Steps between C-alpha positions, in 0.01 A plus 500: 500500500782743583650430157173613341510821702859564395424443132200734526719780637773439239258504207308799635823692551637406155187606313428801722171351617356502853518160668172341607424650839365181662822315425699786647279499811582133557870554434505752787316242715207740543147370542169680470277506806119516519502681835326839452522449123177697458690819592749472213228396254292806592808724483584372152144570385511856636849567357385388156201734523732789583726416207200465268619159378579153635873536561526284812405134511508281809698179492647301216283595204736563210392805299722716286559850632338430839655519846459190716440558871588223746368494858754281679583358841838548668660185356829611349461851642561681827214652695649849479357802320771466233337176384148644518471589132734512201538439127682197362688634201501164318125516442403857599258338742410639843555293815296592809551328835151548640566438869786752503283758324229461767752519787655810348172686446365407844771721651324804355135398521243441776608465863867568572562479873306789651449662161178451302596544136274508197448153353680501165358303207744219423367456148543868411857524633587180316364657180744787539789258551401310185510825304836581661648165397358548150691829499822305555411269210401778259815697584718191458638484852650150517498282809417562863596801714654319795565738785869526585559537870629838606640589841348845476179655374575699192375731224743362243363498146544158341398340171266266686325785682456686171336193349259475793402864453446446127277198571303701758449777245380250239240365744390852601456594135280194443285611794478854361403368158225288653367795702487714187267253326179571689294396196627143554329460836637158600855609431454833677341336805773236530768768476324724753498229768871435455568875527292521821684209664840648412390823666394311812832313508680835490280626785580192712875532439497862612289406803745230607795738469325795665375302801753220552799705390406851608844580646674337206303706251584820685870405506504391132635155583665334197320168562167674439587711198790339318524185288548159657762343278607574145223346289180689591415859596335567837158333494299785653661745258403273210138486613486879545649549153256250347203675660619841384555370145140375501319772697711801400346718773646769723455272805683207339784735404527640854526149648762396245706818542487467879643148488775603258589790733529257794714270286741779406529606863556138607832491314667697779353277772678202658185299579525537879164585657637579848852553631567541871 
């Protein structure tokens, strides 16, 4: 069986063709899971409505020009955020580790200790991530952005961070395009719900920082405002930028500018909250 996989990759590479995604999935020892599969199926349906065409297909159906989406368990993967979602360059297919996605989003949704956060729609946030990953594919960003450990928080501009920003912008533009097509009601409605949930996620992130990290916000602590590693920009900054790109209001600009100001001021801080 492994010989078949190898020959598939060799032939696909030689002729410049994408290898069959299901064979690649097996070669990575990844397996699809049925746990909460309804969430990814609904997200794919909504994402296709936003795009105005059936770009995403779930599972192993082989269709030219389509993007396969696989909802997998943690076999062959870690349970960290870095293995939550990525594109396999061999097939331009999207891998989503469902349990990690749920664990990640639950940090910013519903009850968090003493905080009562807004419940965030899992399906809608997953739709945005699908559009983001499609942005990587359309912009020909090969492979996975594995986060390289850094001893310090940073604001270093890297090629990987630039790619993440480009993919975010692609997804935001798809949302904007869907919102501008009010005559296509299903598409407009699907896009509107995703936009609302992104706004609520931004609200929750600011609430967590303002309440749990009040002193840290005031002191511009690097761990709150800078990037964690060298592959991705600060997550809250990304969400604020995404919301401003979509909403384009004075309020969204104020929130974005405020965060950027804190980030700039954090560069001169050493990360110590209290020193005796």
